[in-house]
C-alpha positions, 0 to 999 in steps of 0.5 A: 496503446492509449486506448488499451491503458484506458480500458484496462484502468476502467476494468481495473477499477470496476473489477476491484470496486465489486470485490473490495469488500472481501480481500480474500475474494480478490486474492482468490480471483487472481490465484485462479484466473491470474495465470490464464489472463497473463501474456508477455505484456500483461499480468496480475500480481499479489503485493504485500509487505511491512510499513514503517510510517509516521505523520509530520509535525505531531508532538512527541511522535514516533514511527510505527509498523504496519502492514499492506496487501493488495493486487497489482496489474503489470503492463509492458509498454516498451522494452524499458517501461512498465505501467503498474496501477495497484489496488491495496484494500489494506494499508495500515499507517499511523504513529505513536507517542504520549497524549492525554485523553480529553473526554471531559469525564472522570474516565480522563484521570488515568490517561493523562500523558500516556503512551498512545497509538494512532492506527489508521487504515487506508484503501490505497491506489498507487498508479506508477510508471516503472523503468527497467534500469538493469536486467533485474532492477526497476525504478518506479515513481507516480501518484497515489491516492488513499481512502481512509477506511478506519482510524483508532486511538488507543490510550494505555493508562495506569494499572494496565488500563486501556481506552480505545476511541474512533477518531475517523471524523477528526481526519480527512477522508482522502489522502494524496501523495507520491510514491517511489519504488526500487525493485529487484527481481528474482527472475528464476524463482517459482520456476520463472514466474519470479518474486520481486523484492521492493523498497518503497517510499510514500510522501503525502502532500495533503493533511491527514488531520482536519484542524492541526495545521500541516501534518502529512503521512509518510511511509517506507515499505518493504514489499514482496510481489508475486507475479502471476504469469503463464507457464509458457511465458515463464519458460520463455523468460528462463530461456532468454537467461541462458 
């Protein structure tokens, strides 16, 4: 079993490293081949949802909404335990609050203490273990590493003026933390292939900004997961419910 998990992880990271440039390509591969690769103990899935994120210890900060999207692997280890790594090339986080533009030029004038949005996008790799707590309920926990791909700061000044700047060099390139998830399985949906409703919480343990003291990412997410399993496996699941 240990060799199976290791080989799957290696395949997982090499596969998605080669297609990370285009999210649509990754989704298309799963849509085409997902059902064919599925067994009773292994399947791919597509996961996406809404984030409500914030960064700790920032002045006048407010949480903001964002989106997440990616692909997952589901491995059944036993009757109760599942190993579920994911690859999410889209995960938008950040926060809102008032701030002042500081370029040292005349441009700063209209942007003193104005509403400001910090939008961060990460490529996420959560690696979670899930426990089947009840027939339709999974509880999961595990580490997560996030790679910063984009960071923008948008100032909304007077007279509808706006100013955008890239702040990626002010942030750490990698964010580490832990994720916990509660999943409710709609087993009979999609003719037995199912839809999973998931509430997830992420807590970062590393600093987001390089030189601003302690500042950590956190986010609540509501996700939908669409497993890709074969018709035969779906029919067996439906039969077991009768």
